Each structure stands twice: as C-alpha cells, then as structure tokens.
C-alpha positions in Angstrom: -17.8 -137.9 -7.6 -17.5 -134.7 -5.5 -15.1 -133.2 -8.0 -17.7 -133.8 -10.8 -20.4 -132.1 -8.8 -18.0 -129.2 -8.0 -17.1 -128.7 -11.6 -20.7 -128.9 -12.7 -21.7 -126.2 -10.1 -18.9 -123.9 -11.3 -20.0 -124.3 -14.9 -23.6 -123.5 -14.0 -22.6 -120.3 -12.2 -20.3 -119.3 -15.1 -23.2 -119.8 -17.6 -25.6 -117.9 -15.3 -23.1 -115.0 -15.1 -22.6 -115.0 -18.8 -26.4 -114.9 -19.4 -26.8 -112.0 -17.0 -23.9 -110.1 -18.6 -25.5 -110.6 -22.1 -28.9 -109.6 -20.6 -30.5 -112.8 -21.7 -33.9 -113.7 -20.4 -35.4 -111.4 -17.8 -38.7 -109.6 -17.8 -38.6 -106.8 -20.3 -40.9 -103.8 -19.7 -41.5 -100.7 -21.7 -39.6 -98.1 -19.7 -41.5 -95.0 -20.7 -43.1 -93.2 -23.6 -39.8 -92.6 -25.3 -39.1 -96.3 -25.2 -42.5 -97.0 -26.8 -41.7 -94.4 -29.5 -38.4 -96.1 -30.2 -40.1 -99.5 -30.4 -42.7 -98.1 -32.8 -40.0 -96.7 -35.0 -38.1 -100.0 -35.0 -41.3 -101.8 -36.1 -42.2 -99.2 -38.8 -39.3 -97.1 -40.0 -40.2 -93.5 -39.8 -43.3 -94.0 -37.6 -43.9 -90.4 -36.4 -45.5 -91.1 -32.9 -47.9 -88.4 -31.8 -49.7 -90.2 -28.9 -48.7 -93.0 -26.6 -50.5 -94.9 -23.9 -48.7 -97.5 -21.8 -50.2 -100.5 -20.1 -49.9 -100.1 -16.3 -47.7 -103.2 -16.1 -45.6 -101.7 -19.0 -45.8 -105.0 -21.0 -47.7 -103.3 -23.9 -48.6 -100.0 -25.4 -50.7 -98.3 -28.1 -49.0 -95.6 -30.3 -50.6 -93.3 -32.9 -48.7 -91.5 -35.6 -49.5 -88.2 -37.5 -51.3 -90.2 -40.2 -53.7 -91.8 -37.7 -52.1 -95.2 -37.9 -52.1 -97.1 -34.6 -49.6 -99.7 -33.5 -50.1 -102.3 -30.8 -46.9 -103.2 -29.0 -46.6 -106.1 -26.7 -44.1 -108.4 -25.1 -42.9 -111.3 -27.2 -40.6 -113.4 -25.2 -37.7 -111.2 -24.1 -38.4 -108.7 -26.9 -41.3 -106.7 -28.2 -43.5 -107.2 -31.2 -45.8 -104.7 -32.9 -48.8 -104.9 -35.3 -50.7 -102.1 -37.0 -54.3 -102.0 -36.2 -56.5 -101.6 -39.3 -59.9 -102.2 -37.8 -61.7 -101.7 -34.5 -63.6 -105.0 -34.9 -61.3 -106.9 -32.5 -61.4 -104.2 -29.8 -63.4 -104.7 -26.6 -63.5 -102.2 -23.7 -64.1 -103.5 -20.1 -63.9 -100.6 -17.6 -60.1 -99.8 -17.6 -59.1 -102.7 -19.7 -58.9 -102.7 -23.5 -58.7 -106.2 -25.1 -57.5 -106.2 -28.7 -57.5 -109.1 -31.1 -55.5 -108.5 -34.3 -56.0 -110.0 -37.7 -52.7 -111.8 -37.2 -53.6 -115.0 -35.4 -50.0 -115.6 -34.4 -49.9 -112.2 -32.5 -52.8 -113.3 -30.3 -55.2 -111.3 -28.1 -53.7 -108.6 -25.9 -55.4 -107.1 -22.8 -54.0 -103.8 -21.8 -54.7 -102.1 -18.5 -54.9 -98.4 -19.6 -56.6 -97.0 -16.6 -58.5 -93.8 -17.3 -57.2 -93.7 -20.9 -59.0 -97.0 -21.9 -62.2 -95.3 -22.8 -60.4 -92.5 -24.7 -58.4 -94.9 -26.8 -61.3 -97.3 -27.4 -63.3 -94.4 -28.8 -60.4 -93.3 -31.0 -59.9 -96.8 -32.4 -63.5 -96.7 -33.8 -62.1 -94.4 -36.5 -60.0 -97.3 -37.9 -62.9 -98.7 -39.8 -64.7 -102.0 -39.6 -63.9 -105.5 -40.5 -64.7 -106.6 -44.0 -68.1 -108.2 -44.5 
C-alpha cells in the first residue's frame, strides 16, 4: 500500500513538472503594449496598431489601427481572444471602468479598468457607429 502511494506521488510530481516546463495553465497577462500589438496582429493579420490601452490588471486591452478599427483583447483560458468592435452600443463608462459587450454572445461582456484613459477611449469608441435599428 505504501509503495502504491509513493509511486502515485512521484507520478503527480512528474506530471506537475512537465506541465510547468510546457507552461500549461498559469495566469497569463498582457506583458506590455508590444505584447498587445502582437496579439492584435495574431488576431487580424497585418493589423497596424496605432494606439493601445491596457487594463490595469493586464487581462485585457483595446487596440486601434490606422484605419480606425478597434480590437478588444481579453483573457480566454490560458490564451487571449480578440474581437473587432463595430459599434459603441455595448459600451458603458463607469468612472475608470469601461464595460464592453460585443455582438458575439460567446465572447461575453468585458470590464476593463483603464484608469484615466477610460473616458478618452469611451469617447473615441462613439465614432464606431451605432447598433442597427
């Protein structure tokens, strides 16, 4: 019985070490603006990022390109997902927090703590148009 427990514990530690070596799991964060630019380019090939704002916890970001398109990037499990914002209809400003609901129901609602930049970005998102009536 003790041998079985010992072998099981060794196997658990080996699997834990393998997971760490492969960088599985964890708590991914957007490292900096360059990382957000790379994520935007991964989401939309050739996305020419001109402006970036990072969530204070670095779990999300907004990026704008030279054509005025805006991508919302957020954590999705141990990776990141991005959606292009086409309307300001799902955007709500609350002091330093910007809450964004995309048209993609599976993407969900995202609340970003943008600090002083929340009002600036909320105002700029109004240029995206309005929801279809």
